[in-house]
C-alpha positions in Angstrom: 0.0 0.0 0.0 1.1 3.6 -0.5 -0.2 7.0 0.6 -2.7 8.5 -1.8 -4.4 5.1 -2.5 -8.2 5.4 -2.6 -10.3 2.7 -1.0 -13.9 1.9 -2.0 -16.6 2.3 0.7 -16.9 -0.5 3.2 -20.1 1.0 4.7 -22.7 -1.4 5.9 -26.1 -0.4 7.2 -26.9 -2.0 10.5 -30.0 -2.0 12.7 -30.1 -2.9 16.4 -32.3 -5.8 17.0 -33.4 -4.6 20.5 -34.1 -0.9 19.9 -34.6 -0.9 16.2 -32.1 2.0 15.8 -30.5 2.3 12.4 -26.7 3.0 12.3 -23.7 2.5 10.0 -20.6 0.4 10.1 -18.0 2.6 8.4 -15.1 0.2 8.1 -14.9 -3.6 7.5 -11.2 -4.2 7.5 -9.2 -7.3 8.0 -7.6 -5.9 11.2 -8.4 -3.2 13.7 -9.7 0.3 12.7 -10.4 3.0 15.1 -11.0 6.8 15.3 -8.7 9.1 17.3 -8.6 9.0 21.1 -12.0 10.3 22.2 -10.5 13.6 23.5 -9.2 14.5 20.0 -11.8 15.3 17.4 -11.1 13.6 14.1 -13.3 15.6 11.7 -11.8 17.9 9.1 -12.5 19.5 5.8 -15.5 21.3 7.3 -16.7 18.1 9.0 -16.9 16.2 5.7 -14.0 13.9 6.4 -13.0 11.7 9.4 -9.3 11.0 10.2 -8.9 7.4 11.4 -6.3 4.7 12.0 -6.4 1.2 10.4 -4.1 -1.8 10.1 -4.2 -3.3 6.6 -1.7 -5.4 4.7 0.5 -5.7 7.8 0.9 -2.0 8.4 -0.9 0.7 10.5 -1.6 4.0 8.8 -3.8 7.1 8.9 -6.7 7.4 6.5 -9.2 10.1 5.7 -12.8 9.1 5.0 -15.6 11.0 3.2 -18.4 10.6 5.7 -21.2 10.6 3.3 -19.9 8.2 0.7 -17.6 6.1 2.9 -14.7 6.2 0.4 -11.4 6.7 2.1 -7.8 7.6 1.2 -4.5 6.4 2.7 -2.6 9.4 4.1 0.6 7.8 5.4 3.0 5.1 4.4 4.1 3.4 7.6 5.7 0.0 7.2 4.9 -1.3 10.6 2.2 -2.2 13.0 2.0 0.5 15.7 -0.1 1.9 18.5 1.5 5.3 18.2 -1.1 6.6 15.7 -3.8 6.5 18.4 -2.2 9.7 19.8 -2.7 11.6 16.5 -4.3 15.1 16.6 -5.6 17.7 14.1 -4.7 21.4 13.7 -8.0 23.2 14.2 -6.9 26.1 11.9 -5.5 24.4 8.8 -5.6 20.9 7.2 -2.7 19.4 9.1 -2.3 16.4 11.4 0.4 15.5 13.9 1.5 12.0 14.7 4.4 10.0 16.3 6.8 8.0 14.2 9.2 6.1 16.5 9.5 9.1 18.8 9.6 11.7 16.0 6.8 14.2 15.9 5.6 14.5 12.2 3.4 17.1 10.7 1.2 15.8 7.8 -0.4 18.1 5.2 -3.9 16.5 4.7 -4.2 17.9 1.2 -0.7 17.3 -0.4 0.3 14.5 2.0 3.7 16.2 2.4 5.4 15.5 5.8 7.6 17.6 8.0 9.6 16.5 11.1 9.0 18.9 14.0 10.5 17.3 17.2 12.4 14.3 18.5 11.5 12.7 21.9 14.6 12.8 24.1 16.3 9.5 24.8 14.9 7.8 27.9 11.4 9.2 27.5 8.1 7.8 26.3 5.5 9.9 24.5 1.8 10.2 24.7 -1.4 11.9 23.3 -0.9 15.0 21.2 -3.0 18.1 21.2 -3.0 21.5 19.4 -3.8 24.9 20.8 -7.0 26.5 19.4 -5.0 29.0 17.4 -3.2 26.2 15.6 0.2 27.6 16.8 1.5 24.9 19.2 1.4 21.2 19.5 1.4 20.3 23.2 3.2 17.1 24.3 3.4 15.2 27.5 6.4 12.9 27.8 7.6 10.8 30.8 10.5 8.7 31.8 10.6 5.3 29.9 10.7 2.7 32.7 10.4 -0.4 30.5 13.8 -1.7 31.7 12.5 -1.8 35.3 9.3 -3.7 34.9 7.0 -5.2 32.2 5.1 -2.4 30.4 2.4 -2.6 27.7 0.0 0.2 28.6 -2.1 0.0 25.5 -2.7 -3.8 25.7 -4.1 -4.7 29.1 -2.6 -1.8 31.1 0.5 -4.0 31.9 2.7 -2.0 34.3 0.1 0.7 34.9 0.2 0.7 38.7 4.0 0.1 38.8 4.4 3.2 36.6 2.3 5.3 38.9 4.2 4.1 42.0 7.5 4.9 40.4 6.7 8.6 40.1 8.5 9.1 36.8 9.7 12.6 35.8 7.2 14.0 33.3 7.5 17.1 31.1 4.9 19.1 29.2 6.4 20.7 26.0 5.0 23.0 23.4 6.3 22.7 19.8 5.6 25.5 17.3 3.7 24.0 14.4 5.5 26.3 11.9 9.1 26.3 13.1 9.4 23.3 15.3 10.7 25.4 18.1 10.2 23.4 21.4 9.7 24.9 24.8 9.5 23.1 28.2 6.6 24.5 30.0 6.2 22.3 33.1 7.8 19.3 34.7 7.3 17.3 37.9 8.0 13.9 39.4 4.6 12.4 38.9 3.2 10.4 36.0 1.5 12.9 33.6 -0.8 12.0 30.8 -3.8 13.1 28.7 -2.5 16.6 27.8 -5.5 18.3 26.2 -5.7 21.9 24.9 -8.8 24.1 25.3 -10.7 24.4 22.0 -11.2 28.2 22.6 -8.5 29.5 25.0 -5.0 29.3 23.4 -3.0 29.3 26.6 -4.9 26.8 28.7 -4.7 23.0 28.7 -5.6 20.2 31.1 -3.5 17.2 32.0 -3.9 14.4 34.4 -2.0 12.6 37.1 -2.0 9.2 35.6 -2.5 6.1 37.6 -5.2 4.2 39.5 -8.0 6.7 40.0 -8.5 5.7 43.6 -4.8 6.3 44.4 -3.6 9.4 42.6 -3.4 12.6 44.6 -5.7 14.4 42.1 -6.7 13.4 38.6 -7.5 16.6 36.7 -5.1 19.5 36.5 -5.0 22.8 34.7 -1.9 24.5 33.2 -1.3 28.0 31.9 1.1 27.8 29.0 2.2 31.4 29.4 3.8 30.9 32.8 3.7 27.2 33.7 1.2 27.8 36.6 -0.7 24.6 37.4 -3.7 24.0 39.7 -6.1 21.1 40.6 -9.4 21.0 38.9 -12.2 19.3 40.9 -9.9 18.5 43.8 -10.5 14.9 44.9 -13.0 14.5 47.7 -12.4 11.7 50.1 -11.8 8.4 48.2 -13.6 9.3 45.0 -12.4 7.9 41.7 -12.6 10.5 38.9 -11.3 10.6 35.4 -11.7 10.6 31.6 -11.9 14.4 31.6 -12.6 16.1 28.3 -13.3 19.6 27.0 -16.7 20.7 26.0 -16.9 22.9 22.9 -17.1 26.2 24.8 -13.4 25.6 25.7 -14.0 26.6 29.4 -16.0 23.6 30.6 -14.4 20.3 31.5 -16.5 17.2 31.7 -15.7 14.1 33.7 -17.2 11.0 35.4 -16.4 9.0 38.5 -17.6 6.9 41.4 -17.6 7.2 45.2 -15.8 4.5 47.2 -19.0 2.8 48.2 -20.2 2.6 44.5 -22.5 5.5 43.6 -21.5 7.0 40.3 -21.7 10.6 39.0 -20.9 12.8 36.0 -19.7 16.3 36.3 -18.9 19.6 34.6 -16.6 22.4 35.9 -14.9 25.5 34.6 -11.1 25.1 34.0 -10.6 27.6 36.9 -12.4 25.1 39.2 -15.6 27.2 39.5 -19.2 26.6 38.5 -19.2 23.0 39.4 -22.2 20.8 38.5 -22.4 17.2 39.6 -25.1 14.8 38.3 -25.8 11.6 40.1 -25.6 8.6 37.7 -27.4 5.3 38.0 -24.4 3.1 37.0 -20.7 3.0 36.2 -19.7 4.0 32.7 -16.4 3.5 30.9 -16.2 6.7 28.8 -18.5 9.6 28.3 -18.6 12.6 25.9 -20.7 15.7 25.2 -20.2 19.0 23.4 -22.2 20.8 26.0 -24.7 20.2 28.8 -27.5 19.3 26.5 -26.9 15.8 25.1 -24.3 13.3 26.2 -23.2 9.8 25.2 -21.3 7.0 26.9 -20.5 3.3 26.7 -21.5 0.8 29.2 -19.0 -1.5 30.9 -17.9 -4.9 29.6 -20.8 -6.5 31.4 -23.3 -3.9 30.0 -22.1 -3.5 26.4 -24.6 -0.8 25.3 -24.3 2.7 23.8 -26.2 5.2 25.9 -27.5 8.8 25.3 -28.9 11.1 27.9 -29.7 14.8 28.7 -28.6 16.8 31.7 -30.9 18.6 34.2 -29.3 20.7 36.9 -29.4 19.0 40.2 -31.1 15.9 38.8 -29.9 12.3 38.3 -28.9 11.6 34.7 -31.2 9.0 33.0 -29.1 7.2 30.4 -31.1 5.5 27.6 -29.7 2.5 25.8 -29.9 3.1 22.1 -27.9 0.1 20.7 -25.8 -2.8 21.7 -22.2 -2.1 20.7 -20.9 -5.5 21.9 -17.3 -4.3 22.2 -14.8 -6.3 24.2 -12.6 -3.2 25.0 -9.8 -5.7 25.3 -7.1 -3.3 24.1 -7.0 0.5 23.5 -7.6 0.1 19.8 -10.9 -1.7 20.7 -12.2 0.8 23.3 -15.6 2.1 22.3 -14.7 5.7 22.9 -18.0 7.3 21.8 -17.9 11.0 20.9 -20.0 13.5 19.1 -19.0 15.3 15.9 -18.7 19.1 16.2 -22.4 19.8 15.5 -23.6 17.0 17.7 -25.5 15.4 14.8 -23.6 12.1 14.9 -21.8 9.8 17.3 -18.8 7.8 16.3 -17.6 4.8 18.2 -15.6 1.5 17.9 -16.7 -2.1 18.3 -15.1 -5.5 17.7 -18.4 -7.3 17.5 -17.3 -8.7 14.0 -14.0 -10.1 15.5 -11.8 -7.0 14.8 -12.2 -3.4 15.7 -14.3 -1.3 13.3 -15.7 2.2 13.3 -19.4 2.9 13.5 -21.5 6.0 13.5 -25.1 6.8 14.4 -27.2 9.8 13.5 -28.7 11.6 16.5 -31.7 12.3 14.3 -32.2 8.5 14.0 -32.0 8.3 17.8 -34.6 10.9 18.2 -36.9 9.3 15.6 -37.0 6.1 17.7 -38.7 7.9 20.5 -36.1 6.5 22.9 -35.3 10.1 24.0 -38.1 12.2 25.4 -38.6 14.9 22.7 -39.5 17.4 25.4 -36.0 17.2 26.9 -33.7 16.0 24.1 
């Protein structure tokens, strides 16, 4: 295979046998396909195309799909199977994507498919999820000490070494890389395992990151960082023995969503400004794996492995959320490439997610209009 190759649509229309909901299977590859990590939107070209990752003919590459037709184009020419492309992100201001290639940060022009090398991960460090500031000027990177020589590590396949990494308190660094010049600047560092660096979609100098590790053991999960001066602060400081995580930005760029559980089991979702004000917490009837919303109107989430359903719900201030099962995704979530990771597109008209119910991971999407048409959501509230 080579970059620029065009693939015929693999789209299959599906219908959930329990709810009757019509949805689409977008890929039908011989190996795993998945969209970007759920905190990174993958839509580009005015929302007409979706950037995704797929392993075909023994290599993992980036592809761009025309959402309406389902036809897609190979965008990279990697000659390996790799998990690194999961961390890819898009520039919100121009048709450019950024991905890791064996520790090198590469900028990819999505129109010409030309590539530029921007940054090299220092020896002795591992890299993680990429994110771009809302002005398109900086790629933000979180790196941390590579401890694979000290204990077994395979974080994307079964979380092997996850608790050991947290306990080791590796040195972690947050770096900005200029998307034009490649100039790199160290903004923040500490001896704690840092992950999930995520730039605000509207405030160019603000990002969130997390203290990675077991949610019930980290000092605090969600943190804010000011790129202008390196100032950091806790967001939603941990209360008692709560477990909180999977934070994400809502589209206003000031509200951070999250979910969690109390020690004795009750679950909740929440929303808070990045300056840790205007907190709203919504009791939740069950534990979820990931949730996403563009605002506090409509949200989606995937059930756990013992409840493999895709859910949608609305928020009402002070009220318990009432998730409605709209289809059975049937995903094993056995490795990161097969996590459901549901998320809305920018105008909240579609939900994209992953399932391996066919035996390998494939990408699916469902129209919110179709969900409403089933009557599963109360039209008075949805």
